[in-house]
C-alpha positions in Angstrom: -5.2 27.4 -7.4 -3.0 25.2 -9.8 -4.9 23.4 -12.5 -3.1 20.2 -11.5 -4.4 20.5 -8.1 -8.0 21.4 -9.5 -8.1 18.6 -11.6 -7.4 16.0 -9.2 -10.1 13.4 -8.6 -11.6 13.3 -4.9 -11.2 9.9 -3.5 -14.0 7.7 -4.3 -13.3 5.5 -1.4 -13.9 8.5 0.8 -16.9 9.2 -1.1 -18.2 6.0 -0.3 -17.0 6.3 3.5 -18.9 9.7 4.0 -21.9 8.0 2.8 -21.6 5.8 5.5 -19.7 7.4 8.6 -21.8 7.8 11.6 -24.3 4.8 10.7 -23.7 2.4 13.4 -25.7 -0.6 11.6 -22.8 -0.6 8.5 -20.2 -3.0 8.2 -17.2 -1.2 7.0 -14.6 -2.7 5.0 -13.6 0.5 3.1 -10.3 1.5 4.5 -7.2 -0.4 4.3 -6.8 -1.4 7.7 -7.0 -3.7 10.6 -9.7 -2.9 13.2 -7.3 -4.4 15.6 -5.5 -1.9 18.3 -1.7 -1.3 18.3 -0.3 -3.9 20.4 0.0 -2.2 23.8 4.1 -2.6 24.3 4.3 -0.4 21.3 2.0 2.1 22.8 3.6 2.1 26.2 6.8 3.1 24.4 5.2 6.2 23.0 3.8 6.8 26.6 7.1 6.6 28.1 8.5 9.0 25.5 6.2 11.6 26.1 6.4 11.2 30.0 10.2 11.9 29.5 9.4 15.1 27.5 10.8 14.2 24.3 8.5 16.6 22.5 10.9 18.2 20.5 12.3 17.9 16.9 14.7 15.1 15.8 17.0 15.0 12.7 15.5 15.2 9.8 16.2 12.0 8.5 15.0 10.2 11.9 16.5 9.1 15.1 19.7 7.4 14.5 18.3 4.6 16.8 15.5 4.2 14.5 17.1 4.2 11.3 19.8 1.6 12.4 17.0 -0.6 13.6 15.0 -0.1 10.3 18.5 -1.2 8.4 18.8 -4.3 10.7 15.2 -5.5 10.2 15.6 -4.7 6.9 19.1 -7.0 6.2 17.0 -9.9 8.2 15.0 -9.9 5.3 17.3 -9.1 2.3 20.6 -8.3 1.5 22.5 -5.9 3.6 21.1 -2.4 3.9 23.2 0.3 6.2 21.6 3.1 8.1 23.1 5.4 5.6 20.2 4.8 3.2 17.6 5.1 5.4 15.3 8.0 5.8 12.0 8.1 8.6 9.2 9.5 6.9 5.5 10.5 8.6 3.7 7.7 6.8 4.1 5.7 3.7 2.2 8.3 2.0 4.9 10.9 3.4 7.3 8.5 1.9 6.0 8.1 -1.5 5.4 12.0 -2.1 8.9 12.6 -0.9 10.5 10.2 -3.5 8.2 11.7 -6.0 9.2 15.3 -5.2 12.8 14.0 -5.5 12.6 12.3 -8.5 10.0 13.9 -10.7 10.1 17.3 -12.9 7.1 18.9 -14.4 6.9 17.4 -17.7 8.8 14.1 -16.6 7.1 10.9 -18.1 6.1 8.5 -15.2 4.8 4.9 -15.9 2.6 3.3 -13.1 0.9 0.0 -13.0 -2.5 -0.1 -12.3 -4.9 -0.9 -10.5 -3.3 0.7 -7.8 -4.2 2.9 -4.7 -4.9 6.2 -6.0 -2.5 8.1 -4.2 0.4 6.6 -6.4 -0.8 7.8 -9.4 -2.3 11.4 -8.4 1.3 12.1 -6.8 3.1 12.7 -10.1 0.3 14.6 -11.5 0.3 17.1 -8.6 4.2 17.5 -9.8 3.1 18.2 -13.2 4.4 14.9 -14.6 2.9 13.1 -17.6 1.5 9.8 -16.6 1.4 6.6 -18.4 -0.9 3.6 -17.2 0.2 0.1 -17.8 -2.7 -2.0 -16.6 -2.9 -5.4 -15.2 -5.0 -8.1 -17.0 -8.0 -9.6 -15.3 -8.9 -13.2 -16.2 -11.0 -15.3 -14.0 -10.9 -13.0 -11.1 -7.1 -12.9 -11.1 -5.1 -10.0 -12.4 -1.5 -10.7 -14.1 1.2 -8.6 -15.6 1.9 -8.5 -19.3 5.8 -7.9 -18.5 6.9 -7.2 -22.2 4.0 -4.7 -22.4 5.5 -3.0 -19.3 8.7 -3.4 -20.6 7.8 -1.7 -23.9 6.0 1.3 -22.2 9.5 2.2 -20.1 11.7 4.0 -22.8 14.9 6.4 -22.1 12.1 9.0 -21.7 10.6 7.6 -18.8 11.9 9.3 -15.5 10.1 6.8 -13.0 8.5 3.7 -12.8 6.3 3.4 -9.9 5.1 -0.3 -9.0 3.2 -1.3 -5.9 3.7 -5.2 -5.1 2.1 -6.7 -3.1 -0.6 -4.8 -4.9 -3.5 -2.8 -3.4 -6.0 -3.5 -4.5 -5.5 -6.4 -6.7 -3.2 -8.9 -4.2 -0.9 -9.1 -7.3 2.5 -10.2 -6.6 5.8 -9.6 -9.0 7.6 -12.7 -9.2 11.4 -12.5 -8.7 12.1 -13.1 -12.5 9.8 -10.2 -13.3 11.7 -8.1 -10.8 14.8 -8.9 -12.4 13.6 -8.5 -15.9 12.3 -5.0 -15.0 15.2 -4.0 -13.2 18.0 -4.6 -16.0 15.7 -2.8 -18.5 15.6 0.0 -16.2 19.2 0.0 -15.9 19.3 0.5 -19.8 16.7 3.2 -20.0 18.1 5.2 -16.9 14.6 4.9 -15.5 14.3 5.0 -11.5 12.2 2.4 -9.7 9.9 3.7 -7.2 8.6 0.3 -5.4 5.9 0.8 -2.6 6.5 -2.7 -0.8 4.5 -1.7 2.3 2.6 -4.9 1.9 5.5 -7.4 1.6 5.4 -8.8 5.1 1.6 -9.6 4.3 2.2 -12.3 2.3 0.7 -15.9 2.3 3.0 -18.2 0.2 6.0 -20.2 1.5 9.3 -18.1 1.3 12.4 -18.6 3.2 12.0 -15.0 4.4 8.7 -14.6 5.0 7.8 -11.9 2.9 7.1 -11.1 -1.1 9.8 -10.8 -3.6 11.5 -7.3 -3.4 13.8 -5.2 -5.6 16.0 -5.0 -3.0 16.7 -8.7 -3.3 18.0 -7.9 -7.1 19.3 -4.8 -6.7 22.9 -3.2 -6.3 22.9 -0.5 -3.4 23.6 2.0 -5.9 20.8 1.2 -8.4 18.4 3.6 -9.2 15.6 2.4 -6.9 13.7 3.7 -3.9 11.8 1.5 -2.1 9.1 2.7 0.5 7.9 0.9 3.6 5.2 2.0 6.3 4.6 0.7 10.1 0.9 0.9 9.2 0.1 -2.9 8.0 2.4 -4.8 9.7 2.5 -3.8 13.1 -1.1 -2.5 13.1 0.3 1.2 13.5 -1.7 3.0 10.9 -2.6 6.0 13.0 0.6 6.7 13.9 2.0 8.0 10.5 5.1 6.4 10.7 7.0 5.1 7.4 10.7 4.8 5.9 12.6 4.8 2.5 15.3 2.7 1.4 17.7 4.7 -1.3 21.1 5.0 -2.8 23.7 6.4 -0.4 24.0 9.4 -3.0 20.4 10.2 -2.7 20.3 10.3 1.2 21.7 13.7 2.1 19.4 15.6 -0.5 16.1 13.6 0.9 16.9 15.1 4.4 16.7 18.8 2.8 13.3 17.6 1.1 12.3 16.4 4.6 13.0 19.6 6.2 10.8 21.6 3.8 7.8 18.8 4.2 7.4 17.9 7.6 10.7 18.5 9.1 10.8 15.0 11.0 8.7 12.3 12.1 7.4 13.0 15.9 10.0 11.9 18.6 7.5 9.6 20.4 6.1 7.6 17.2 9.7 7.1 16.4 10.3 5.5 19.8 7.0 3.3 19.2 8.8 2.1 15.9 12.0 1.1 17.6 10.2 -0.7 20.0 8.0 -2.7 17.1 11.2 -3.5 15.1 12.8 -4.7 18.4 9.9 -7.0 18.8 8.4 -7.6 15.3 8.4 -11.3 15.9 6.0 -10.8 19.0 3.4 -8.8 16.2 4.0 -9.6 12.3 3.8 -13.3 12.3 0.7 -13.3 14.5 -0.9 -10.5 12.4 -0.1 -12.4 9.0 -1.7 -15.5 10.2 -4.8 -14.1 11.4 -5.0 -12.4 8.0 -4.6 -15.7 6.0 -7.4 -16.8 8.2 -9.5 -13.7 7.1 -8.6 -14.1 4.0 -9.3 -17.9 3.7 -12.5 -17.2 5.6 -13.9 -14.4 3.2 -12.7 -15.7 -0.4 -14.7 -19.3 -0.3 -17.7 -17.5 0.7 -17.4 -14.8 -1.6 -16.9 -17.2 -4.6 -20.0 -19.2 -3.4 -21.9 -16.2 -4.6 -23.0 -16.7 -8.2 -22.3 -13.2 -9.4 -18.8 -12.8 -7.9 -15.5 -13.6 -9.6 -12.5 -13.6 -7.7 -9.2 -15.7 -6.8 -7.7 -15.7 -3.4 -4.8 -12.7 -3.3 -1.0 -14.0 -2.4 -0.3 -10.9 -0.6 -2.1 -7.9 0.8 -5.1 -7.5 2.7 -7.7 -7.3 0.3 -10.4 -9.2 -2.0 -10.7 -7.6 -4.8 -13.8 -8.8 -7.0 -16.0 -8.4 -10.0 -19.6 -8.0 -9.6 -21.5 -9.5 -12.8 -24.2 -7.1 -14.2 -23.1 -4.2 -11.8 -20.5 -1.9 -13.9 -20.6 1.4 -12.2 -18.7 0.2 -8.9 -19.3 3.9 -7.5 -22.8 3.6 -7.5 -22.8 -0.1 -6.6 -20.9 0.6 -3.4 -22.9 3.6 -2.4 -26.4 1.3 -3.0 -24.4 -1.3 -0.7 -24.1 1.0 2.1 -27.4 2.7 1.8 -29.3 -0.5 1.1 -27.2 -3.3 2.9 -25.0 -1.6 5.5 -22.0 -2.9 3.7 -19.1 -0.7 3.2 -16.6 -1.7 0.1 -14.3 0.3 -1.9 -15.4 1.3 -5.6 -12.8 -0.6 -8.1 -13.0 2.6 -10.2 -11.2 4.3 -7.3 -8.2 2.7 -8.3 -8.0 2.5 -12.1 -10.7 3.1 -15.1 -10.1 -0.3 -15.9 -11.4 -1.7 -12.5 -14.7 -0.3 -13.1 -17.2 -2.8 -12.2 -15.1 -4.4 -9.3 -15.1 -3.9 -5.6 -12.3 -4.2 -2.8 -13.0 -5.7 0.4 -10.4 -5.0 3.2 -10.6 -8.4 5.2 -8.3 -7.4 8.2 -11.3 -7.8 10.5 -10.5 -8.9 14.3 -13.9 -11.0 14.4 -14.1 -13.1 11.4 -18.0 -13.4 11.9 -18.1 -9.9 10.6 -16.8 -11.2 7.3 -19.6 -13.7 7.5 -22.2 -11.3 8.0 -20.5 -9.1 5.4 -21.1 -12.0 2.8 -24.7 -12.4 4.1 -25.5 -8.8 3.7 -24.2 -9.0 -0.1 -26.1 -12.2 -1.0 -29.3 -10.8 0.4 -29.0 -7.7 -1.6 -28.0 -9.3 -4.8 -31.1 -11.3 -4.5 -33.5 -8.7 -4.0 -31.8 -6.0 -6.4 -31.3 -5.6 -10.0 -28.0 -4.1 -11.2 
């Protein structure tokens, strides 16, 4: 077994979840997904595809109809994107791994903005890259970027910058001006930008296009930019494993080759579901975002009223990321909450060492009362236990 694989850390989120799996009394908020089922008309599209016998391979890059639908969807939100720049993948995780495989050689330097979902920092390490972390800075429960520190970390030796915004877990979001500064700097250093923008529609500030700032808004089609998206969050399709990449035209052909040696292609019936999801997005995404905002606005004030909690409402994403005063070991705290309070949260140090002492609460709950019950359990546990 390669040392790079042996040295990978196991998911601390899974470690906590495994401790509570099978317990009906646990309120689980550890995974980044809604508890709402995929809309019926999306499921029906997949069922119809299967009934037609569409059980065969598709083009490596995806069904032409889906690539075109993704291009049109993206072009409604951002400057025009052609289908020739789109590759369909088996989920956002697969899209991220494909991008890293395409861009990173063993020994290359990769800079990542952290805290971040652990897959984004693990993937370069799997390929033998050298990882340099640039941490967001917490203050009064909110995380912010020291832009100059990030720019100083990106040099001509930096092959790829990995950035996730809106960010999982912190909810931090890049501003348009920050994106422009990063892009201009990376042009000078020759650095690729790998932008994980899967949460762009889960954004709660008022914008003309109803989504978070995107690198696609400031970049040229031939810039060294790869943007990752997924159907999981905005369309309630986590288990479908369907995503896409937006990239420069001259990268697409080789990405098709790479897809062949990974998954060959996404399954056709999931792609048919994706086409319908994009065609009828206005029936899904605005409602999802409105509900998630209600979830956020229910949970955050309740948590802020707990004396030992420090957090600010996130502008984007689906998480409340909070510091718990007096509880420095996030993993131990999360395990204790499962065992002693029946409350399932993700430990902050799963996302970066600097997030030790923090906890992530996925607030994507169909029933708002579950969030209230969860805060009651947290408050009760804090009242009866010592750090």
